[in-house]
N, C-alpha and C positions, 0 to 999 in steps of 0.2 A: 414614272414620276407623275404622269397625269392621273393614274388611278389612285396614287397615294394622296395627291391633293384633293381629289374628289372624296376619298374616304374621310379625310380630316374635315372638309367642309360639311359633309353630310352629318358627321358626328357633332360638329359645332352647332349646326341648326337643330339637331335633336336635343342637345343640352339646353339651348335657349328655350325651346318649346316645353320640355318636360321637367327640367331640373331647377331652373333659375327661380329664386324667390322673388315674387313681384314686389314685395315690400322694400327691397333693396333700393329701388329708385327714389323712395321717399326719405331716405336717411341722409344726414349731413354730408355734403360734398359728392353725393352719388347721382344726383339727377342728370348732370352732364359732365363731360371731362373738363370744362372750362375752369372751375375753381382749382382742381387738382393741377392742371397744367400751369395755371398762374402761380401757384405755390412753388412748383418745381422750377419754373422759369425764373421767378424772383430769386430762388435759392442759387441757381447757376449764375445769374447776373451778379449777385452779391459776392459769392465766394471766388469767382473768377476775374471780376473786373472792379466793381464798385467798392467792395470791402478792402482789398489790398491797396487800392488808390487812396481810400479814406484813411487807412492806417499808416500810409507811407511815412508821414512826418510826425506821427503821434506815438507816444510811448505805449507799450502793450498794456492792456487792461489787466488788473489783478482780479481774477475771478475765482479765487480759491473757495470761498463760501458758496458761491453759485455752483461751482463744479461739484462740490461735495453733495449739495442738495440735489442737483440734476442727476448725478450718477446713482445716488441712493434711490431716487425715484425710479430710474430705469431698471435697477435690480429688482425692486418690488413689483414693478409693472410687468417685467418679463416673467417673474414667478407666477403672477396672476394669469398671464397668457397661457402658460404651460398647463395650469389647472383647467382652463377652458378646453384644451385639447384632450386632457385626460377624462373629461366629463362625457366624451363620446365613445360609444361602444367600439372596441378595437376591430370588430368584424367589418365595420364600414371603411376600414383602410384598404380593403381588398374587394369586397363584394358590394358594389354600389346599390343602395336602395332596396336590397332584398329582392323580392319578386315584383315590386311595384315601384317603377322609377319615375312616376309622374308626380309633380308637385301639386298636391290637392289638399284642401282643408280636411278632407276625410281620410287622407293617407295615414297609415299607421307610422310612417317614417317622417311625417311632417315636422314633428318636434326636433328630430335629429337634424333635418335640413335647416331648420331655423337656427339651431345652435351653431351649426357650421357657418351660416351666413353672419350671425352676430359676432362670432369669434373672428371671422375674416375681416369684418369692419374694424374691430379693435386692433387687429394686426396691421391693417392699413393705417390706422391712426398712429400706431407705434412708429411706422416707417416715416410718417410725416414729422413726428416729434424728433426722430433721430437725425433729421436734417440739421438740427441745432449743433450736432457734433462739429460739423465743418464751420458753422458760424462762430463757434467758440474758438476754433483754431485761428480764424481770421482775426478776431478781436484780441487774441493773445499773441498774435504775430508768430504763429507756429506754421509758417508757410511750407516748411519741409515735410509736414505731415499731410498737406493737401495734394495728394498724388492723383494721377489719372484713375487708378484703381479705387481710391477712396470716393472721389466724386461720382464716378460711373456707378459704383455699387450703391451708394445712397440714393442717387436720382432714379436709377432703373428699378430698384426695389419698391420705391414709392409708386412709380407708374405701373409696374407689373402687378403689385398687390391690388391697386385700384381696378385694373383690367380684369384680374381674376374674379373679383367680387361682382363686377358689372357685367362682364361678357362671358366668362367661362368658369363657372363654379364647379366644384367637384371634390370628392373625398380625399384626393391626393393632397389637397391643401392642408389637411389636418397634420399629416406627418411632417410636411415641409415647415409649417408654422411651429410645430412642437420642437423640432430639432433646432431651428433658428432661434427660438425664444430661449431654449436651454443654453445654447452657446452665448447668447447675450447676457444671461445671468452671470456667467463666468467672465465675459469681457468687461461688463460694466462694474463688476466687483473689482477687477484689476484697476480700472480707471478710478474707482472710488478710493482704493488704497493709495494710489499714486497722488491723488488730490489732497490726501491728508498731510503730506509734507515729506521732506527728506528723511526723517527718522523712520518712516515706514517703508522706504524703498527696499530694504532688505527682504521684505515679504513678497516682493514682486519680481524675484529672480527668474521667474518662468515666462517672461515677456515673449521670448522667441517662440515659445510653444503655442502661443495664441493662434498663429497662422496655421500650425499643425492641427489644432483643434477645429479651426474653420474648415480646413481641407477634409478632415475626417467627417465633419458634418455634411459637406457636399458629397463625399463618397457614399455615405449612408443614404442620402437622398437619391443618388443615381441608382444604387442597388435596388432600392424600393421601387423606383419608377420602372426599371427594367423588369423586375419581377411581375409588376402588374401587367406588362405586355406579354411576358413569357407564359404566365398563368392564364392569359386571356381573360383577365378580370373585367367585369362589366362596369368599370369606371370609365369616365369620358376619355376616349383615346386622344382627342385633340388636345386636351389639357396635359396629358402625359407627354406628348411630343413637345409641347410648349415648354413645360417645366424641364424636360431633359435637355433641350437646347440651352436654356438659361443656365442650368446647373453646370453643364459642360463648359460654357464660357467662363463661369466663375472659377471652376477648377483650374483652367488654363491661366487666368489672370492672377489668382492667388498663388499658384505654383511658381509663376514667373516672379512675383513679388518676393516670395521666400528665397528663391535663388539669388535675386539681385541683392536682397538685404542681408542675407546670412551666409550663403555659400561662398560668395566672392570674398567675404571677410576672412573666411577660414583659409582659402587658397592664397 
């Protein structure tokens, strides 16, 4: 265990020294963790305490127009995020930085590294915007949809995407972001159709399969991460272990949610 921790720490220090884009610290919300933690903290306070208390004696807000616009934006934004991932050569998904893994203005891979960093910031921005999902649930008094899984997933992805960009960048983020953004195209399309009204509900019969789609996403992520270890790819190992842990937790939580929501109904 000691040697494993030492390996991870050494790899982490190497990533910070050789890979991290120094421009990241100058971008919005990236100079320190303070603003990001304030946003997530305010989110948790509102959805778990302040919001439900505020809405306790008030009628639910009718936000149909807002929800249509919000979900349409999320679909288009998710499509755009997938194009950012596709703009990076697929070889970087397995072989980090070619033969030169130092971030340098003269490195032939600097443009690729900058694309990854910029894409990662927009992905982090998407995770911040997605916190509104729960805010809308509170305002519409949909408390049954504010589960532990929902709140944990939204808050942790916002924090982890910030930490990835700030502390532990790497090529693994491309495939993770691509798969997640692809799933969000499907997910927010579902929400968009649902927001259009009852007459469109017949087109969203596939609701229960949304969790399956998310589980397939996590499964593909896990397979990719394990392959980078088996093939001994020169991607940052510390990041692989980090992502593997998070993905495994999500697989467990989403599987448990599916069992609780659908399997018990069948039996």
